[in-house]
N, C-alpha and C positions, 0 to 999 in steps of 0.2 A: 535391373531395369526390366520392365515387362516388354514383351515382343509381340509383334502382330500375329504370331502363330497361335496365340491363345484366343484370338477372335474366331467366331464360327467361320469355316471356309466358305468362300463364294464359289459355288459350283453351278455349272450351266447344264449338266446332264439331266435327262428326264427323271432319273432315279433320285436325284438330289432335290428336285423342284419342290416335292412335298415337304421335305425337311426344311428347306429354305423358307417356305411359307409359314411353317409352324414357328420358326425362329422369329418371324416378324410380328408374332402376336404381341409379345411383351412391349417392344418399342412402339407399336401402333397403339397399344392400350394406353400409352402415356399421353396420346394426343388430347384426350378429353380433359384430364386434370391440368395439363400444360396450357391448353387453350383457356381453360377457366381462370387459371392464375394470371395469365397475361391480360385477360379482359377485366378481371375483378377490380384492379385498381381504379377503373372508371366508375365503380359503384360506390357511393358514399357508404362508409361502414363505421359503426360506433366502436368505442374502445372495448377491448376485452377487460373484464374486471378480475382482479385477484381477490379471492375470498380467504386467502391464507393470512392470518394475523401476523406472521413473521415476514411476509414479503411486502414490499412497497406497492402502492397502487400503480397500475399501468398508466402510461401516458395517454392522454386523449388523442384520438385520431383526427387530424386536421383534414380539411379538403386537400386533395392532392393525390399522392401515390396510393394511399390507403394502407400501406404497410408500415407507417410510422409508429403504430402501436407496438412494434417489435423493438423500438428504441428504448433501452432501459430508462427508468425514471431518473431524474436528477439525483445523484448520490447525496446522502446526508453529509454534512461537513465532518470530515475525519481529521481532526487536529492531532498531529503526532504528539505523543507524550515525551518523546526523546528522539533526537536525530544523532546517529552514531556513524562512525566510519567502519570499514571492514577491509583490512589489507590481507588478502588471501594469496597463498602460494598455490602452485599447481594448476593455474588456470591457463587456457590457451592464449597464445600471443595476441595482444591487443584487447584482451578481455579483463575487466576489473570491476569492482563494486564502487560505484560513485558515492552511495550513502545508504543507510538503512533508517527508515522511519518506523518507529514503534507506534501502532495504533491502539492495541490493547496488549495485555501480557501474553497473548497467544496469536497475535496478528502483527506481522511485520511486512512492510513494503520494502522490497530490495530493488534498488535502481542500479542497473547493470550497464556499463559501457561495453558495447558490442563491436567486435571487429566486422561482423557481417552487416550490421546496420548501424554504421557510425553516426554520430551527431547526438541528438537528445538521448539520454540514458533510457533504457527500456525498463519499465516497471513490472515487477512480478510480485504478486501478493502471496504470502505464505501463512497458512494456518497451522500452527505447531501441534505436534502429537500430544496426546493426553499426558504421557509421562516424560515430556520434554524436560521439566524441572526436577522431577523426582528421580530420574535415572540419567544423570548428566553424561555418563560415559557410553550411552547406548546410541546406536544408529537406527533409523526408522525407514520403512517403505514410504513411497510417495504415491499419491493419487492426484493426477493432473485433470483439470477441468477447463476445457476450451470454451470460449464465448461464441456468441452468434454474430450474424452479419453486421449488426448495428453496434458492435463493441465500442465502448467509450474509451477515451484516453485517460480518464480520471480514475476509473475503478471497474473491476470486473462486474458484468451483469449478474454473476452468480451471487455476489455479496450484496448487490443492490436489490435483487428481486427474489431471492430465495433464503432459506434458513440454513444454508450450507455451513456457516460458522458454528451454529448451535448443534446441528446434526453431527458434525465430526468432532465436537469438543471432547467426547468420551472415547474416542477411537485412537488407536496408536499408529497413526499414519500422519505424515506431513502432507497437507493439501497444497497444491501448486496451481496458482491462478494467473496466467499471463494476462497483462492488461494492454488493451489497444488491438490494433490489427483489423479495423473495420474493412469488410469486403475482401480480406486478404486470403481466405481459406488456409491461413497459416502455412503458406507454401513459399517457395522461392520464385519470384516473378521474373519473367524473361526481360522485361523492360520496366523502367520507372514510370509512375503514373501519379497524378495529383500531388506532385512534389515529393513522393516517397518511392524508394526502391525496396520493396518488401523482400526480405530474406529470412522469413520466419522459420522455415524448415532448418536452415543452417543454425540459426540461433537456438532453437529448441532441442536439436539433437547433438550439436557440437559444442555449444557454449554453456547453456544453462545447466546441464547435468554436473559439470565441474564445479560451478558455484554452489549448487545444492550439496554436493559431496564435501567440499572443502570448508564451507561456511555454515552448513545447516544440518550436519549429522544425518544426511540422507544416504541410504544405501542404493544398490542397483535393482531392488525389487520395485517395479513400477507398474502402475495402471494408468491408462489414459481414457478420458471420456470427453464428450463434447455434445453440444446441442445445435441443431440446425446446421449452419455452416461449420461449426465446430465438430459436429458429428462426422461430416464428410472428412474434415481434416484429421480427426483422431484416427479414422479408419485408414487413411492414406499413410499417416506416420507409422502406424502399426505394421502395415504391409511393406513399406519401404525400409523400415528399420526394425525387423521382427526380433532381433536380438535384444532390443531395449525393453520390451514390454511383456508382462505376464497376463494382462487383461486389456481389452479394448471395448469401449461402449459408445454407441451412437444413439442419441435421443432425437428423433425426428430429423435425422440427417438425410442428405441426398446421396445415395450410394450407387447411383448410375449417372455418370456425367457425360457419356459419349453417345448414348442412343439418340435416335431422331428427336430433334427439338430441344434436347437437354442443354447443349452448349449455349444455345440462344437464351434459354431460361436462366442459366447461370449468369450470363452477361447482363440480362435484364436486371437480375437481382443485384449484381455488383454496381451497376449504374444507379439503381434506385437507392442502394445503401450508402452512397457517398460519391457517386460519379466516377466509378472506376471501370476501365475497359478490360473485360476478361480476356480479350485476345492479347493484351500485354502481359497477362498472367501465364497462359499456356500456349499462346500462339494461335494461328488460324484454327477455326472450328474443325475438329476431326484430325488435327495433326498429332504427331507422336506424343507430345506432352499431355494432351488430353487423354490419350489412351493410357499413358503411364500414370495418370492420376485418377483413373476410373476405379473406384473401390471394387466393383463387381469383377473386374478383370485381374485383380491381384489376390483373390481369396486363398490361393494355394499357399501363400506366405503366412497364413494365420493358423496353420495346423497345430502349432505347439503353444497356442495361447487360448485363454477363455474369451469368447466373443459374445457380446450382448447387444441386441438391437431392439428398438421399440419405435412405434408410431401409432397415432390414433387413425381415425378414418374421416375426420372432418365433421362428423355429426355433432350435435349439441351434447356436451359432456357436463361433468359435475361442476366445472369452472366456467361454463358458458351460459348465455341466455338465448332462448329461442328467438328467432326472428318471426316474421309474419307466417312462415310455413313451419309447422311443428317438425322438430328434428333438424331443421336448418338454422344454424346459429346466426345471431346478429353479426358476429365477426365473420363475415363471408370471406374476407381475405385470408384469415387464419384457417378457414375451412379448405380453401383451394390449396394453400401451401402445404397443409397436412396431408391432403389427398396425394399431392405429388411426392411427398416424403414417403407415404405408405407404399405407393406403387414402386418407387425406386428401391425401397428397402426390401419389398417382396422379391423384386428381381435379383437383388444381391443374395438373398437367402436361397433362391433357386440355384444360382451359380455356385454357392457354397456347398449345397447338397451334392451337386454333380462333381465337385472337387473333393468330396469326402471330408469337409470341414464342419465340425459341430458348431451350431449357432444357437444361443438362447434367444428366441424371438418372442417379443411381447407385443402382439398386434391387438391394440385395445379396441373395444367395440364403439368408442366415441372419442371425442376430444379434438380440439383445434391446435393450431401452431402457436402456443403461448406459454408463458413462464410457469404458471401453476402446474402444468403437466410435466415440465422438465424437473421441477422440484420433486414431484412424485416419483419420476423415473430414477432420479438420483438415489432416493431411499430404497427403491426396489432393486437397484443394481448392487447395493452394498454387500449382501451376502455372497454374491458371485465374485465381487472384487476381493472380499476377505478370503474366500476359498482359493482364488488364483494366487494371492500373495502368501498363502499358507499361514495365515495369522492364527495363533492359538486363541482359544475361546476368550481368554482374559483380555486380549487386545481388540476384541470386536465390540466392546461396549463396557460400561461400568457396572461392576458388582461391588458395592461399597456400603458402608454404614457410618453414621456419625455417633460419637460417644464422648464421654467425659465432658470437660468444659466446653469444647466445641459443639458437641451435641446438645448441651443444655441451652446454648445461646443462639444456635443457628436459626431458630424460629423467629428471632427478632429481625432477620434480614431476608425477606422473601425474594429480593432482587438477585440473590446468589443462586437460586434454583437448586436443583438436585446435585448431590455429590458425584464426582467422576473419578475419585480415588479414595482409598482409605488414608488414614494418617500415615505420614512418613517423616523421617528424621530431618530436622533443620539444624542450623548451627547451634552450638552451645547447649545441646541437650534438649532443644525445643522440638515442636512438632508442627507440620504443615499439612493441610488438606485442601484439595482442589475441588471447586464447584463449577457448574456451567457458567456462572456469571461472575466468578471471582475466586478468592482464596482465603483460607483461615490460617491464623498463626497463633501458636500457643507456646508460652514459656512459664516455668514455675513462678518466677518473680512477678510476672505481669498478667498472667491469665490469657484467655482467648480473645482475639480481636480479628476483625473481618475487613478485608479490603476489596474494592471493586473499581470499575471505571478507570478514569485517567490516572488517578493517584495510585491505584493498585497496579496499573500497567507500568508506570514509571518505576515503582518499587521492584517489580519482577524483572524489568529490563536491567536494573542495577545489580541484579543477583540476589535480591531479596534478603533473607536473614544473614547471608554471608557478606553483604555490603556494609559499608561504614555506618549505615543507619541503624543496624541492629533490628530488634523486634518492634512492631507497633505497640503503642501504649494506649491508643484510642481508636475509635472509628472516625469517619469524616465528621468534622465540626463545621457548621455553616457560619459564614461571615456576612455581615451586612453589605460591605463595600463590594460592588461589582459581582454580586452573587458568588463570591469566592468560597473555598472550602480548604480545610487543612487537616492533616493527620500528624499526631505527635509520635515520634519514635524515640528509642533509647538515646540516640546520639544526634538527633536533628528533627526536622519537620519536612513534610512535603506540602506545598501550597499549590492550589489550582484555581484558575478563573477561566470562564469560557473564552475570554479574549487572548489570554497569554499561555494557556496550557498549564502543565504541571512542572514544578521546579523544586528541587531539594535544597535545603539550607542547613548547614551544620550548627551545632549548639552554640559555639562561640560567636558565630555570625548572628544567630538568633538573639543573643544577649546584646550585641552591639546595635542591632536593628531595633530592639526593644527600647533603647534610649530615645529613639526618634518617634516612638508610637506605632511601631510595626506598619501594617499596610495603611493605617490612617494617618501616618506621619508624612513628612516631606519626601521620603524615599519611595513610597508606594510599594507595590508587589515586586518580588524577584522575577526577572525575565530570562535568566540564563543560568546554567550550572556554573559552579565555581571552577575557575581555571588557574593552573599553576603558572607563576611568572616571577622571575627575578628572585628566586629563593623563597617566595611567599605565595600568596594567592589573591585573586580578585573575583568578586561576584557582582554582576550587573543587576541593578534594580530599575524600576520605571524612571526614576528621577535621581539617580545617583549610583554610587558603588560602595561596597564594604571591602576592606582589604585586611589580609593577615600578613603582618610583617615577618621577616625571617626570625625575629625573636619570639614569635607566637602572639604578640599583642595585636589587637584589632582597632580599626578606625574607620569611620564613615566619611564620605565626601558627598555633598548633595548639589542638586540644581545645575546651573550653568557652569559653576566652578568644576563640578565633577565631569561635565561634558567636555570642558576644555582640557582638563587633566588627562582624560582618556584619549582625546584627540591628539595630544602631544606625545602619547606613548605610555602614560601611566607611570608605574614604578620604574620602567626602563628608560624614562626620559631623565633629563637633568634635574627635574624636581624630586625624583626618588620617591620616598614614602611619605604619606601625610602624617602630621603630628598634632593637628588641632581639629576641633569641630569648626563649623562655619561661624565666624566672628563678625560682629558689627563694626563698621568703621564710620568716621564722621562723613557727613554729606550723603547719608542714606546708602552707603555702599556695604559690601560684604568682602570678607577675605578668608582664605584657608591657608594655613602655613604647612610647609613641607620641609623635609630634611634638606632639600637643595634650593628652596626658594619659596615664593608666595604667588598665589593667584588672587587677583583683585577683580571685583565685579561692581558695576553700577548700571542702573537702567539706561543711562545715556551712552556708556562706552562699551558695555558687554564685559566678558571675562577675558583677562589677559595675564600672562605670566611674567614674573621677573625673577631671575635666578639670583642666588646669593652672590655677593662680590662687590666690586668697586662701583658699578652703576647703581645698585640698590642703596649702597652706603651714601652715594652722592645725592640720591633722591631723598633719603632720610634727612640729610642735612638741610634740604629745602622744605622739610615739613611734610613729607609723604604727599598724600592726595589733597591735603588742605593747604599745601604750599603753592608756589606760583606755577608749578608744572601740572598740577591736577592728577587725574587718574591716567594710567596707561591706556593707550588706544591700539596697541599692537604688542605682540609677544616679543620677548627677548630674542634677538636674532643677530646672526653674523652679518657683517657688511663686506662688500667686495674688496674694499681697500685694505681689509685686514682689521680685526677687532670686532666689537659688538656694539649694539645700540638698543635703546628702548624709546619708542615714540610715545609722547604724552599728549594730553589735551592741549597743552600750551608750550610745546617745545620738544626737543630731543636731547637725551643724554647719551654720549658715546664714550667708549673706552678704546683708545687707539694706542698701541705700543705701551700700555701701562699708564697712560695719561688720560684723565677725564676731561671731556669737552662738553660743556653745557651750552645749548643753543635755545634759549627761551624765545617764544614768539611774542 
């Protein structure tokens, strides 16, 4: 913990008066940008525009605070290709992985149950290292990127507003993107506020590293970066836990939080960014916790790591538009915020020099407080990150070529972009090559085929060529219904629709499904992966199921009868396994037969089950549904007095102590 002794001493002797005055210059110099920032929200300001094609457009600035432009745009819909569990050993007590959502073959969302912040699982986005698949026994360094004050709960601003996923796709590091934490400064708050009790520091330093180590082949070589609020937080985490990091980077961070006016400015920001009281974070202004979280006062702890800081000066830059005054941007709020970042970062650098800490400082001649500049700084910091992590040249980017069948066909698929690896071995003597936008697979018997998007992501998450699917035999093939697509593999298919995502289907189920007309038939598209049950398997479709019995044969069940079958427990119910297609019955009904009974359906009565035995035999004697009892209106059920019964449209048939009782109405 930092102590008050590192603050300039307050002396009252004449000899110290001059020194004391000189020390006031920096805090006093903050008054102008701070006053500007506090006043600027009253000035209507247009949105800053992103001119980068890889970043989403900035949100429009409404009347109000004027800082809403910092709110990341609404994220595009990221439908998981697959949701998996992850039972990890070696985690701290009370910490576990709730689930993993695979967004692409290199982007996984990990939902972590935290002991420090219990309740809703904390989402962490992971962008996997370039050689994650080609070197499955290797561990990788991590680069952490913290979000800004307006962090969303759905997705990191880094993946919404920048090209971070593309930029790091050819680099051999796992990128770690914590999601959420608006106005939190990624610290442990003294008190709860707004219905949350933030304990981000504990989560990030005590819980998340174990998940990354045990579940994601991440080693202890780490770099941490952040923008704006995240820059402040990154520097604090590096100073408070220096043993964890080899590199720390602040892009437009606030690296002086205790000088005159700064606590009030931080409090204004946390209120504006979500209604949070900063005094519930670090206590009353000027108290010890503010001192302990002031980056400029902890620089001595950074001596053994690489330090990178950057800030613009608020003038119109490459990604801004001039306002009425040349050099003064339309985005006046972004101007003021960047001025404050610049002043506090300069103060930090001066403290670092006095402490003998080397800092790479990039003070830009223009630029406002906005996303395009942070994307730029991310790329500029990379060589320093790579040096700090001691990455060999081959891990810093891709040097690769395409050849053979893959090289001859890659030009047909511009969406895959440039290669990020050379060919490497797949299962069964095949070859794989990774590209920025997807992957190529080659096998002697099937040639080269290319996968991308959701289908490619699901295939990779299933372990690709080592999965039961084998190698792809086609690229994506478009379907008319619901804008669907599919890829054929050696041992199955993967189907995808925008509404349902991607699902794999084995060849024997494909054959059974084909009897009904595939997606155009009564079953529709598959909606879930096959699951094992009762010695066989079941796969759910939009309007039915296909089962594989223990003897290996397959059967489909459709419509309301399938819905009832699964409601009752499917193969684990008394009905056991299906043995017929859906059959017509008199009076416009339907039935499906099972090893243990029958399910009947009619428009008037719905779907209901009757198990084999005395009650069904008695109903048969009455002529089934065309007899005096009609269709069943309830499922086969036990009765409190002992025995079983089935209710029909026109009466009840019971079996009590081996005797049949018929009660027609």
